[in-house]
C-alpha positions, 0 to 999 in steps of 0.5 A: 316838170319841177316844182317850180315849173308846176307853180308857173303853170298853175299860174298861168292857168289861173290867168288865162281862166281869169283873162283869157288868152287873147293874143298874149305874148310869152312876155305879156304871160311872164309878166302877169304871173310875176316871172320872166319869159326866160323862165317860161321858155326854160320850163316849156320851150315856147308859147305853144309849148306852154299853151299845150301843158295849160290845155293837158293840166286842164284836161287832166283835172277834168279827168280826175274829176271824171274818176271822182264821179265815176267812183260814186256807184250809187248814182245812175250813168245818166246822173253821172253824165249830167253832173259831168256836164254840168261841170263842163259847162261851168262858166269859169271853164270857158277860156279853157275850152276856147284855148283847147279848140284854138290848140286842137285846130292848130294841132291837126294842121301841123302848127309847129309846137302844138303837135304834142297836144295830139298825143292822147287826145282821144285815147286818154278819154276813151279808156277811162269812159269805156272802162266805166261803161264796161264795169256797167256790163257793156261789152268792151268793144261796145263800150269803147265805141259808146266812150267815143260817141260820148266823147265826140258829142260833148266836145261838139257841144262844147265847141257849139257853146263856145261859139253860140254861147247858147247854154240852153241849147247845148243843155238840152242837146245833151239831155237828148244825147243822155236819154238817147244813151240810156234807151240804148242800155235798155 
């Protein structure tokens, strides 16, 4: 993507984070970020393409944060998991999480323009999570299974959070999962 496309994407991400998506058209999104719908269409194809780019960018930011956390070899895996979960449940990310689940649902239903979201939607997380698990001494096949389970639990609890807004409940459930995970490591 060009520098201008990157700047437009960053502006759209910021706008959605602040105002939510609601049922904004490509034109209204363009107006909100100070550009034309033609420029957004040029860089992203259509509204769905733009939203897929938003989700991919937010997910990439989260994976970078995960990489930063796992580089800290002085913290236990449980402490790293808690810190990452705290980041994921930050209220500032709630609009992005709602958008993720909305588009994920549309992509698995085959809605035109959203299927690109499915490319790497699981493996882009499993690979770094499994690499971290493996670096702590877990055999690779088990590390991949643990990574998939952790991803599924995290996404399930995030969906619970966006549906119920019960932060205490999802935090308690995540703490149970982390404790289970730690016991299974012993």
